[in-house]
Phi, psi and omega in degrees: 000134175244161180249185186308147180294351178293346179255015174282168188309318183296315178293329177296322177296321177298321178295323178296316179297321178297317178298317178298321179296320178296316179296320179297322182283336185259309183248347179087130175239136175281175176301322178294322178297315177299315182298313181297317180296318181291317178297319177300313181298318179296316180295314179303306186289326177294315180293323179294317178299318179295320179296320178297320179296316181296324181278354181070027181261138181264353180194181180263140171279175182299320181296314179294331177295321177295316178299321179298320177299318177298319180296321179293321175298320177298327175295323176296319177297319179300315180296315180295321181292327182285329180170108179195172175264015182292135175292157183300324183294329179289314177302313180295325180295316178296318177297321180296321177296316179299320179288323180296332179282349179295134183102329178295318180296321179295319178297318179297316181298317181292319182288333180261001179066033183242028178294129180223159176296323179297316181298317179296318180292319179301313180299315181295318182291324177296316178301315182294318180296317180295318179297321180295315180297314180297321182293321177295318179299314180292318181298323181292327184256342186225291186212138183295339181304331181300330181298329179300320180294313183290328184269348186304314182298319183283327176293321178294324176296319178295322180296327182292340176294320180277331182236084186303335180296345176288346180274355181296149180295144179257148175288153178301141178214117184298323182297331178296319179293322179296315180297318180298317179294322180296323178300313180296317180298316181295315181298318179295316181297316180290319180297328182292338180082007183281341182271137172300152183310317182295315180292325179298314179295319179298318179296320179294319179298313179297319181296315179295321180296317179293325178294317179298319179297316182295312178296318180298319178298317180294318181296317179298317180296316181296321179296314180296320178297321179294321178296318179297316179297320181294318179295322178295319178296321180295317179297317180296318179296318179296318180294322180293315179296321179296319180294322181290330182283342181285000000 
């Protein structure tokens, strides 16, 4: 099932521009803020349009529409972080709303039977982009440790180019979801400025440690799975050669 064409990528970019205009009129956006917001919107809508074409989809389902809404809010956060007169609590509040909506799109997709690979990837990329923007914002104003959180997803992607076995599918793990949610909560809390400096740094340290544990657990599982597959291929190859030699 698809919904109105007003939620397709081109209209989504118009919504992004409207949000930027509202922010400019209320809290003020600098030239850098406008530039960052517009570039984000163009990249978002361009990649989404390309993804829809590859998936053979003519429109967005309800679940993807929710994800698109989250992505547009992330564009507003990007603009405020790049340059605006917005108070920290407003930036953190908008980011918090976008994060709070995470999971809603997945529930809608499952209940309507519209779960797709594109939807799952879209949701993940929006989460990663928002985490990166928040981490840069926090690192610039408070502590560099935040960058570890924001860059982790992209560093793991880069590592998978050199180590293809890192691209293998992972089994579901509830603790992975808990750690991912905790990263967002910590970044929003620190970005808001409500935490004293000592507590902010402590929260970041705990968050980075839990992220390292989660990534490490996945890497170990993937490595062992790759070894098992390689051993199975070797046994099969050996058995085949033995059979042919008989």
